[in-house]
C-alpha positions as CSV (number, residue, x, y, z in Angstrom):
1,X,9.8,-3.7,11.5
2,X,7.4,-2.1,12.0
3,X,4.0,-3.5,11.0
4,X,0.5,-2.8,11.6
5,X,-2.3,-5.6,9.8
6,X,-5.1,-5.5,9.5
7,X,-7.6,-8.4,9.5
8,X,-12.0,-9.1,9.8
9,X,-13.2,-7.5,6.3
10,X,-15.7,-9.8,4.9
11,X,-18.8,-9.8,3.0
12,X,-22.0,-9.0,5.2
13,X,-25.6,-8.2,4.6
14,X,-26.6,-4.3,5.5
15,X,-27.3,-5.4,8.9
16,X,-25.3,-7.2,9.9
17,X,-21.7,-7.1,12.3
18,X,-18.4,-7.4,12.1
19,X,-15.1,-6.6,13.9
20,X,-11.5,-5.1,12.8
21,X,-9.0,-6.2,14.3
22,X,-5.6,-4.3,13.9
23,X,-1.9,-6.2,15.1
24,X,1.1,-4.2,15.5
25,X,4.1,-5.6,15.5
26,X,8.0,-4.4,16.0
27,X,6.2,-2.0,18.3
28,X,4.3,-1.6,21.4
29,X,0.2,0.3,20.4
30,X,0.3,1.1,23.7
31,X,2.7,4.2,23.1
32,X,0.6,5.6,20.2
33,X,-2.8,7.4,19.2
34,X,-4.9,4.9,16.7
35,X,-6.7,5.9,14.1
36,X,-9.5,3.9,12.0
37,X,-10.3,5.2,8.5
38,X,-12.1,3.7,5.2
39,X,-11.4,4.2,1.6
40,X,-14.7,3.6,-0.6
41,X,-13.8,3.5,-4.5
42,X,-13.9,7.5,-6.1
43,X,-14.2,9.1,-2.8
44,X,-11.1,10.6,-0.7
45,X,-10.1,8.4,2.6
46,X,-12.4,9.5,5.5
47,X,-11.1,9.0,9.6
48,X,-14.3,6.8,11.4
49,X,-12.6,6.8,14.7
50,X,-9.7,7.4,16.7
51,X,-8.7,6.2,20.4
52,X,-6.0,8.1,22.1
53,X,-2.6,6.4,23.5
54,X,-3.8,6.7,27.3
55,X,-7.4,7.2,28.8
56,X,-9.9,6.5,26.4
57,X,-9.8,9.4,24.4
58,X,-12.1,8.6,21.6
59,X,-13.6,10.4,19.0
60,X,-16.0,8.9,15.5
61,X,-16.9,10.9,12.4
62,X,-20.8,11.3,12.4
63,X,-21.5,9.3,9.2
64,X,-20.6,6.3,11.6
65,X,-21.4,7.8,15.5
66,X,-23.6,5.3,17.4
67,X,-23.1,1.7,14.9
68,X,-19.1,1.5,15.0
69,X,-17.2,1.1,18.8
70,X,-13.2,1.6,18.7
71,X,-11.9,-0.2,21.3
72,X,-7.9,-1.5,22.8
73,X,-6.7,-4.6,24.1
74,X,-2.7,-3.7,25.7
75,X,-2.3,-7.7,26.3
76,X,-2.9,-9.0,23.0
77,X,-0.8,-5.4,21.6
78,X,-4.1,-4.9,19.2
79,X,-6.9,-2.3,18.6
80,X,-10.6,-3.6,17.4
81,X,-13.4,-1.3,15.4
82,X,-15.9,-3.2,15.6
83,X,-18.9,-2.0,13.5
84,X,-22.9,-2.9,13.2
85,X,-25.9,-2.4,11.7
86,X,-24.6,-1.6,8.5
87,X,-24.8,0.4,5.3
88,X,-23.8,-0.4,1.5
89,X,-22.6,2.7,2.4
90,X,-20.1,1.4,4.7
91,X,-18.5,-0.5,1.9
92,X,-15.1,0.6,1.7
93,X,-11.7,-0.6,2.5
94,X,-10.8,-0.5,6.4
95,X,-7.5,0.8,7.8
96,X,-5.4,1.3,10.4
97,X,-3.4,4.2,11.5
98,X,-0.9,4.7,14.4
99,X,1.5,7.7,15.6
100,X,4.0,7.9,18.5
101,X,2.4,10.8,20.4
102,X,3.9,12.2,23.8
103,X,0.0,13.8,24.8
104,X,-1.9,10.6,26.6
105,X,-5.1,12.6,25.1
106,X,-4.7,13.0,21.3
107,X,-7.1,11.4,18.9
108,X,-7.4,12.3,15.5
109,X,-9.2,11.2,12.9
110,X,-7.1,13.4,9.5
111,X,-4.9,11.3,8.0
112,X,-1.8,13.1,7.9
113,X,-1.5,12.8,11.5
114,X,-0.6,10.0,11.3
115,X,2.8,8.5,10.2
116,X,2.6,4.5,10.6
117,X,-0.3,2.9,8.3
118,X,-1.9,-0.8,8.0
119,X,-2.4,-2.0,4.4
120,X,-6.4,-2.5,4.7
121,X,-8.6,-5.1,5.0
122,X,-11.7,-5.3,2.7
123,X,-15.9,-4.3,3.5
124,X,-18.4,-5.0,1.0
125,X,-22.0,-4.6,2.2
126,X,-24.3,-5.9,-0.4
127,X,-27.2,-8.6,0.1
Protein backbone atom coordinates (compact mmCIF):
# COMPACT_ATOMS: atom_id res chain seq x y z
CA UNK A 1 0.00 0.00 0.00
CA UNK A 2 1.41 3.36 -1.02
CA UNK A 3 1.41 5.84 1.82
CA UNK A 4 2.79 9.29 2.55
CA UNK A 5 2.96 10.46 6.13
CA UNK A 6 3.76 14.04 7.08
CA UNK A 7 5.06 15.02 10.49
CA UNK A 8 6.77 17.88 12.26
CA UNK A 9 3.94 20.39 12.39
CA UNK A 10 3.58 22.37 15.60
CA UNK A 11 2.65 25.64 17.24
CA UNK A 12 5.56 28.05 16.82
CA UNK A 13 6.12 31.72 17.52
CA UNK A 14 6.61 34.26 14.72
CA UNK A 15 10.17 34.18 13.52
CA UNK A 16 10.55 30.55 14.49
CA UNK A 17 11.51 27.49 12.47
CA UNK A 18 10.21 23.99 11.87
CA UNK A 19 11.23 21.00 9.81
CA UNK A 20 8.43 19.04 8.20
CA UNK A 21 8.98 15.45 7.09
CA UNK A 22 7.24 13.46 4.39
CA UNK A 23 7.96 9.76 4.78
CA UNK A 24 6.95 7.21 2.19
CA UNK A 25 6.04 3.58 2.67
CA UNK A 26 5.27 1.05 -0.01
CA UNK A 27 7.24 2.87 -2.68
CA UNK A 28 10.55 4.60 -3.29
CA UNK A 29 10.36 8.37 -3.23
CA UNK A 30 13.42 8.63 -5.44
CA UNK A 31 11.22 7.55 -8.37
CA UNK A 32 8.75 10.39 -7.77
CA UNK A 33 8.56 14.12 -8.11
CA UNK A 34 7.49 15.62 -4.78
CA UNK A 35 5.52 18.71 -3.92
CA UNK A 36 4.69 20.44 -0.68
CA UNK A 37 1.36 22.24 -0.46
CA UNK A 38 -0.54 24.10 2.20
CA UNK A 39 -4.10 25.12 2.84
CA UNK A 40 -5.25 27.68 5.34
CA UNK A 41 -8.89 27.88 6.51
CA UNK A 42 -11.03 29.61 3.91
CA UNK A 43 -8.22 29.68 1.35
CA UNK A 44 -7.33 27.63 -1.69
CA UNK A 45 -4.59 25.05 -1.57
CA UNK A 46 -1.23 26.62 -2.42
CA UNK A 47 1.83 24.87 -3.79
CA UNK A 48 4.86 26.05 -1.84
CA UNK A 49 7.74 23.91 -3.10
CA UNK A 50 8.65 21.02 -5.35
CA UNK A 51 11.68 18.87 -6.02
CA UNK A 52 12.35 16.76 -9.08
CA UNK A 53 12.98 13.05 -9.15
CA UNK A 54 16.65 13.53 -10.01
CA UNK A 55 19.19 16.29 -10.45
CA UNK A 56 17.74 18.57 -7.80
CA UNK A 57 15.42 20.77 -9.85
CA UNK A 58 13.63 22.82 -7.18
CA UNK A 59 10.98 25.54 -7.25
CA UNK A 60 9.41 27.69 -4.57
CA UNK A 61 6.35 29.87 -4.39
CA UNK A 62 7.23 33.55 -4.18
CA UNK A 63 5.55 33.69 -0.77
CA UNK A 64 8.12 31.31 0.75
CA UNK A 65 11.21 31.89 -1.37
CA UNK A 66 14.26 32.48 0.79
CA UNK A 67 12.52 31.11 3.89
CA UNK A 68 11.61 27.51 3.04
CA UNK A 69 13.97 24.78 1.83
CA UNK A 70 12.95 21.46 0.31
CA UNK A 71 15.32 18.49 0.32
CA UNK A 72 15.45 14.73 -0.09
CA UNK A 73 17.08 11.98 1.92
CA UNK A 74 17.12 8.98 -0.39
CA UNK A 75 18.40 6.60 2.28
CA UNK A 76 15.58 7.60 4.64
CA UNK A 77 12.98 7.60 1.81
CA UNK A 78 11.89 10.99 3.11
CA UNK A 79 11.49 14.51 1.79
CA UNK A 80 11.84 17.48 4.12
CA UNK A 81 10.58 21.03 4.14
CA UNK A 82 12.57 23.36 6.36
CA UNK A 83 10.51 26.39 7.38
CA UNK A 84 12.16 29.48 8.80
CA UNK A 85 11.27 33.11 9.57
CA UNK A 86 7.70 31.97 10.03
CA UNK A 87 4.84 34.46 10.11
CA UNK A 88 1.17 34.02 11.04
CA UNK A 89 0.44 33.96 7.30
CA UNK A 90 2.25 30.60 7.14
CA UNK A 91 -0.37 29.02 9.37
CA UNK A 92 -1.93 26.16 7.42
CA UNK A 93 -2.27 22.43 7.04
CA UNK A 94 0.80 21.30 5.11
CA UNK A 95 0.64 18.35 2.73
CA UNK A 96 3.20 16.49 0.70
CA UNK A 97 2.33 14.87 -2.60
CA UNK A 98 4.10 12.50 -4.97
CA UNK A 99 3.84 11.74 -8.64
CA UNK A 100 5.65 8.99 -10.58
CA UNK A 101 7.32 10.74 -13.50
CA UNK A 102 9.69 9.70 -16.27
CA UNK A 103 11.21 13.15 -16.70
CA UNK A 104 13.98 13.49 -14.16
CA UNK A 105 13.70 17.29 -14.10
CA UNK A 106 9.89 17.46 -13.62
CA UNK A 107 8.98 19.77 -10.74
CA UNK A 108 5.58 21.36 -10.25
CA UNK A 109 3.67 23.27 -7.59
CA UNK A 110 0.33 22.57 -9.29
CA UNK A 111 -1.75 20.16 -7.22
CA UNK A 112 -3.40 18.65 -10.32
CA UNK A 113 -0.04 17.13 -11.27
CA UNK A 114 0.08 14.88 -8.20
CA UNK A 115 -1.68 11.58 -7.59
CA UNK A 116 -0.57 10.55 -4.10
CA UNK A 117 -1.19 12.70 -1.05
CA UNK A 118 -0.54 12.52 2.64
CA UNK A 119 -3.01 13.52 5.35
CA UNK A 120 -1.22 16.71 6.31
CA UNK A 121 0.49 18.19 9.33
CA UNK A 122 -0.68 21.39 11.04
CA UNK A 123 1.60 24.41 11.32
CA UNK A 124 0.36 27.24 13.50
CA UNK A 125 2.36 30.43 13.85
CA UNK A 126 1.20 32.53 16.75
CA UNK A 127 2.53 34.44 19.72
